[in-house]
KOLSEMAR-133826 format. One record per residue (C-alpha): x, y, z. Coordinates in steps of 0.02 Angstrom, whole numbers, padded with zeros to 5 digits, always signed. Each point is the difference from the previous one (the first is absolute). Example, Ala and Ser with C-alpha at 12.3 -4.5 7.8 and 13.67 -1.06 7.14 Angstrom:
! KOLSEMAR-133826
+00615-00225+00390;+00069+00172-00033;
This chain:
! KOLSEMAR-133826
+00004-00001+00016;+00065+00190-00051;+00024+00103+00137;-00086+00146-00012;+00071+00178+00068;-00017+00052+00192;-00064+00160+00042;-00145+00111+00090;-00170-00035-00073;-00153+00133-00003;-00184-00030+00016;-00125+00127-00061;+00138+00124+00012;+00065-00059+00168;+00141-00103+00094;-00010-00167+00026;+00047-00082+00143;-00004-00169+00040;-00160-00033+00115;+00085-00156+00091;+00186+00088+00028;-00016+00175-00052;+00157-00005-00106;-00014+00110-00151;+00101-00116-00133;-00094-00098-00142;+00044-00126-00127;-00143+00020-00168;-00067-00139-00065;-00174-00061-00105;-00100-00142+00093;-00149-00121-00052;-00141+00030+00096;-00066-00202+00000;-00202-00031+00027;-00019-00146+00075;-00162-00052-00173;+00145+00030-00139;+00128-00095+00109;-00116-00143+00030;-00029-00005-00203;+00207+00016-00023;-00035+00164-00080;+00121+00123+00108;+00040+00092-00138;-00152+00088-00025;+00023+00048+00160;+00036+00204+00012;+00166+00072+00067;+00048+00134+00117;+00131+00106+00031;+00117-00053+00177;+00095+00103+00111;+00110-00119+00102;+00065+00054+00160;+00224-00011-00028;-00007-00037+00202;-00134-00131+00068;-00068-00047-00187;-00159+00056+00015;-00118+00007-00160;-00123+00149-00016;-00096-00035-00168;-00083+00122-00082;-00122-00014-00146;
C-alpha cells in the first residue's frame, strides 16, 4: 500500500484534532463503506467510498462521507 502524506487536516475550515488522543497529524486515505447486504452478495465493490483521516499517533480513523 502506498504511504500517504502526513499533515494537518481541516473540516469545514476548522482544524481537525483526533477524537481519541487530541493529536493533530493525520494520514489521508480513501476507505470503502461496506454494507452487510452487498457484502452478503459478494458485491462489496458497489459500496460507496469515503475520505478518511488516520491519526498518526493512535491510529483512530475519522471517516467523512
